[in-house]
N, C-alpha and C positions, 0 to 999 in steps of 0.2 A: 747436676746441671742438665736442664732439659732445653730442647730447642723447639721453636714454634714454626712449623712449616705450613701454616694455614694459608691457603691460596687467597691472595688479595687481603690478607689479614692486617689489621692496624698494628699488631705487635709481632708480626712474622719476622724471623731473623734467619731463615734458611729456606731454600727451595726444595730440599729433600729431607726426609727423615732418615735416620740411620738404616732402618729396614729397607727403604727404597734404594739407598746407595749400596747396601749389601747385595741386593738383587742385581743391580747393574754390574757390580764387581764380580759376582758369581758367573756372569756371562762374558767377562773380560778376561784378558790374560796378560802376563808380563809382571815385572817386578812391582809396579804400583798396585795392581790388583792383589798380588800375593801379600804385600805389606798391609793393604786395607783389610784383608780377610784374616790376617795372622792372629793367632790367639793372644799374642803379646800386645796387640793394638786394642786398647780399651774402648768402651762405648763413649766415655768422656772425650778421649782423643779424637774419635770420629766426629762427635758433635762439634768440637772446637774447630776441626778442619772444615766441616760443612758450613759453619757460620762464617769462617774466614773466606772460604771460597765464594760464598754468596756475596759478601761485601766486595770482594775483588771483581766479581762478574758485574755487580752493580756499578763499579767504577769505570767499566768499559763503555765506549760510545755505543749508543743505540738509537734507533729511530722509532718513533711512535709515541703514543700517549698512554699513560697508565690507565688501567681498567677503572680504578677508583681513586678519588682524591684523598682517601683516607688510608690507602694501603702503605705499608712501611717500606716495601721493596720496589724496585723498578718494574719487575714482572709480576703478574701478567700485564701485557699491553691490552689496549681496548679491543683489539681484534683476536686475542688469544682466548677463543671460546669453544666449548664443545657444541654438539648438535642441539643441545637444549638452551644454548645461550649462556651457560654458566662459565665463569672464568677458569682457566686451567694454566698450569705451567707446562709449556710445550716441551716435547722430547729434546730438542736441541739445547734448551736451557737446563733441563734436568741432567742431561748427559754432561754438559759443560761444567755443571756444579760438581758432579762426581769426579770428572777428570781433574778439575782444579783442586778439589779436596784431596784426592789421592796423590797428586803431584806435590802439594804442600806437605802432606804427611810424610812422603818419601824424601823430600828435599828441604825440610824446614831449616836444618842447620846450614846448608849451603846458601839458601836464600838469605838467612840472617847475616852470614858473613859477607855476602855480596852487598847487602844493604849497608852494613857497617863501613865497608870500603867506600861505597858511594857517598855516604854521609861525611866521611873524612876527605873526600875528593881524591882518593888514592887511585891512581891509574897504573902504577907499577909497584910491585911488592915482592918480597921473598919470604918464604916459609921454610922450615927445615926440609932440605933435599929438593927444593924447587924455587924458581922465581918466574914471574910472569908479567905480562903487560896486558891490560884490559883493552879491548877494542872500543870503538865509539859506542857509548851507551851501555856497555857491559851486557849482562844476560838479563833476559826477561824474567819477571816473577810469575809469569803466566805459563800454564801448560800449553804446549803447542796443540794438543788434542782439544783442549777447551776452546782455544781461539778458533780452531777449525770448525768446531760445532756451532759456534756463534757467527761464523762468517755469513755476511749478508744482513745481520741485524743493524749494522751501522749504515748500510746502503739504502735503507728504506724498504717499504713494503710491509704490510701487516701479515700476520699469520692467522690462519683459520684452521682449527683442528679438523681432521677428517678421520672419523673413527671407523674402524673395520666393522662390517656388517655380518661377520661370520658367526656371531653369537658369543665369541670369546671376548672377555673384557681385558684387553691388553693395555695397561697403563702406559706403555711405551710406544703407542701408535705415533707415527711421524706426523708432524704438522706440515702443511703445504704452504709454501711462500707464494703469495699472490703477486 
Protein backbone atom coordinates (compact mmCIF):
# COMPACT_ATOMS: atom_id res chain seq x y z
CA UNK A 1 0.00 0.00 0.00
CA UNK A 2 1.50 3.30 -1.04
CA UNK A 3 0.33 6.76 -0.23
CA UNK A 4 0.38 9.83 -2.44
CA UNK A 5 1.61 12.99 -0.71
CA UNK A 6 1.94 15.06 -3.89
CA UNK A 7 1.32 18.70 -2.96
CA UNK A 8 -1.94 19.83 -4.66
CA UNK A 9 -2.08 16.48 -6.42
CA UNK A 10 -5.28 15.26 -8.03
CA UNK A 11 -4.76 11.81 -6.47
CA UNK A 12 -3.11 12.86 -3.20
CA UNK A 13 -4.37 11.01 -0.13
CA UNK A 14 -1.93 12.24 2.55
CA UNK A 15 -0.16 15.42 3.60
CA UNK A 16 3.00 13.59 4.69
CA UNK A 17 5.09 10.67 3.58
CA UNK A 18 6.08 8.10 6.18
CA UNK A 19 9.64 9.47 6.01
CA UNK A 20 8.38 13.00 6.73
CA UNK A 21 6.33 11.76 9.69
CA UNK A 22 9.28 9.70 10.96
CA UNK A 23 11.43 12.87 10.94
CA UNK A 24 8.82 14.78 12.96
CA UNK A 25 8.46 11.83 15.37
CA UNK A 26 12.23 11.67 15.85
CA UNK A 27 12.10 15.26 17.15
CA UNK A 28 9.04 14.53 19.31
CA UNK A 29 8.77 12.75 22.64
CA UNK A 30 6.19 10.83 24.61
CA UNK A 31 4.22 7.65 24.13
CA UNK A 32 2.79 8.62 20.73
CA UNK A 33 6.27 9.26 19.27
CA UNK A 34 7.54 6.04 20.85
CA UNK A 35 4.64 4.08 19.33
CA UNK A 36 5.15 5.74 15.94
CA UNK A 37 8.86 4.89 15.87
CA UNK A 38 8.51 1.45 17.45
CA UNK A 39 9.93 -1.41 15.41
CA UNK A 40 6.58 -3.19 15.92
CA UNK A 41 4.77 -0.43 13.98
CA UNK A 42 4.88 -1.35 10.30
CA UNK A 43 5.19 1.03 7.36
CA UNK A 44 1.71 -0.07 6.26
CA UNK A 45 0.26 0.87 9.67
CA UNK A 46 1.96 4.27 9.43
CA UNK A 47 0.60 4.84 5.92
CA UNK A 48 -2.93 3.91 6.99
CA UNK A 49 -2.66 6.25 10.01
CA UNK A 50 -1.40 9.12 7.81
CA UNK A 51 -4.24 8.64 5.32
CA UNK A 52 -6.82 8.55 8.11
CA UNK A 53 -5.27 11.61 9.78
CA UNK A 54 -5.37 13.49 6.47
CA UNK A 55 -9.07 12.67 6.00
CA UNK A 56 -9.85 13.75 9.56
CA UNK A 57 -7.94 17.02 9.17
CA UNK A 58 -9.81 17.68 5.92
CA UNK A 59 -13.08 17.23 7.84
CA UNK A 60 -12.21 20.09 10.22
CA UNK A 61 -13.47 23.61 9.47
CA UNK A 62 -11.01 25.75 7.56
CA UNK A 63 -10.94 29.12 5.92
CA UNK A 64 -9.61 29.85 2.50
CA UNK A 65 -9.72 28.64 -1.06
CA UNK A 66 -7.93 25.59 -2.41
CA UNK A 67 -4.79 26.26 -4.43
CA UNK A 68 -6.18 24.25 -7.35
CA UNK A 69 -9.63 23.14 -8.41
CA UNK A 70 -8.19 19.72 -9.27
CA UNK A 71 -6.45 18.96 -5.96
CA UNK A 72 -7.87 16.02 -4.03
CA UNK A 73 -7.28 17.43 -0.53
CA UNK A 74 -8.25 20.65 1.25
CA UNK A 75 -4.66 21.89 1.56
CA UNK A 76 -2.71 23.66 0.19
CA UNK A 77 -4.83 26.77 0.24
CA UNK A 78 -4.35 29.43 -2.41
CA UNK A 79 -2.03 31.43 -0.12
CA UNK A 80 0.12 28.44 0.94
CA UNK A 81 3.06 29.24 -1.33
CA UNK A 82 6.83 29.20 -1.11
CA UNK A 83 8.94 32.17 -2.21
CA UNK A 84 8.80 30.94 -5.83
CA UNK A 85 5.00 30.83 -5.79
CA UNK A 86 4.83 27.03 -5.68
CA UNK A 87 2.22 25.38 -3.43
CA UNK A 88 3.36 23.85 -0.15
CA UNK A 89 1.83 22.06 2.80
CA UNK A 90 2.62 24.44 5.64
CA UNK A 91 4.20 23.36 8.91
CA UNK A 92 1.03 23.56 10.97
CA UNK A 93 -0.78 21.16 8.60
CA UNK A 94 2.21 18.78 8.38
CA UNK A 95 2.55 18.69 12.16
CA UNK A 96 -1.20 18.34 12.71
CA UNK A 97 -1.17 15.37 10.32
CA UNK A 98 1.63 13.69 12.25
CA UNK A 99 0.01 14.42 15.63
CA UNK A 100 -3.34 13.06 14.46
CA UNK A 101 -1.76 9.98 12.85
CA UNK A 102 0.27 9.22 15.99
CA UNK A 103 -2.83 9.77 18.15
CA UNK A 104 -4.90 7.40 15.99
CA UNK A 105 -2.15 4.80 15.94
CA UNK A 106 -1.83 4.92 19.73
CA UNK A 107 -5.58 5.10 20.46
CA UNK A 108 -7.33 3.27 17.60
CA UNK A 109 -8.99 0.68 19.83
CA UNK A 110 -10.23 3.30 22.31
CA UNK A 111 -11.57 5.51 19.50
CA UNK A 112 -13.32 2.55 17.88
CA UNK A 113 -15.00 1.55 21.16
CA UNK A 114 -16.09 5.15 21.81
CA UNK A 115 -17.54 5.39 18.30
CA UNK A 116 -19.40 2.11 18.81
CA UNK A 117 -20.90 3.43 22.05
CA UNK A 118 -21.95 6.66 20.28
CA UNK A 119 -23.47 4.68 17.41
CA UNK A 120 -25.59 2.74 19.91
CA UNK A 121 -26.37 5.98 21.78
CA UNK A 122 -24.88 4.52 24.94
CA UNK A 123 -24.20 7.12 27.59
CA UNK A 124 -23.85 4.74 30.54
CA UNK A 125 -22.20 1.36 30.51
CA UNK A 126 -20.32 -1.12 32.58
CA UNK A 127 -17.44 -3.34 31.71
CA UNK A 128 -15.62 -5.85 33.88
CA UNK A 129 -14.41 -4.06 37.01
CA UNK A 130 -15.81 -0.64 36.04
CA UNK A 131 -18.85 1.37 35.11
CA UNK A 132 -19.06 4.87 33.71
CA UNK A 133 -21.21 7.66 32.40
CA UNK A 134 -20.11 9.62 29.36
CA UNK A 135 -20.29 13.38 29.52
CA UNK A 136 -21.99 15.46 26.84
CA UNK A 137 -20.46 14.60 23.50
CA UNK A 138 -18.06 11.97 24.84
CA UNK A 139 -14.40 12.22 23.81
CA UNK A 140 -13.02 13.75 20.66
CA UNK A 141 -11.50 11.59 17.95
CA UNK A 142 -9.00 14.41 17.40
CA UNK A 143 -5.58 14.78 18.94
CA UNK A 144 -5.45 17.89 21.13
CA UNK A 145 -2.01 18.61 19.64
CA UNK A 146 -3.39 18.40 16.08
CA UNK A 147 -6.21 20.78 16.94
CA UNK A 148 -3.77 23.20 18.55
CA UNK A 149 -1.54 23.11 15.45
CA UNK A 150 -4.49 24.00 13.25
CA UNK A 151 -5.85 26.69 15.56
CA UNK A 152 -6.58 29.74 13.48
CA UNK A 153 -7.28 27.90 10.22
CA UNK A 154 -11.02 28.21 10.82
CA UNK A 155 -10.79 31.88 11.87
CA UNK A 156 -9.63 33.15 8.52
CA UNK A 157 -6.48 34.60 7.14
CA UNK A 158 -4.29 32.97 4.59
CA UNK A 159 -0.81 31.62 5.16
CA UNK A 160 2.29 32.58 3.26
CA UNK A 161 5.42 30.53 3.75
CA UNK A 162 8.48 32.37 4.91
CA UNK A 163 11.57 30.33 4.20
CA UNK A 164 14.73 30.82 6.18
CA UNK A 165 17.54 32.47 4.27
CA UNK A 166 20.27 30.73 6.22
CA UNK A 167 21.14 28.45 3.32
CA UNK A 168 19.69 25.46 5.16
CA UNK A 169 16.77 23.78 3.49
CA UNK A 170 14.43 23.22 6.43
CA UNK A 171 11.20 21.55 5.27
CA UNK A 172 9.64 22.43 8.62
CA UNK A 173 10.00 26.20 8.38
CA UNK A 174 6.98 27.82 10.01
CA UNK A 175 4.42 29.64 7.94
CA UNK A 176 3.32 33.07 9.05
CA UNK A 177 -0.41 33.78 9.38
CA UNK A 178 -1.29 37.12 7.82
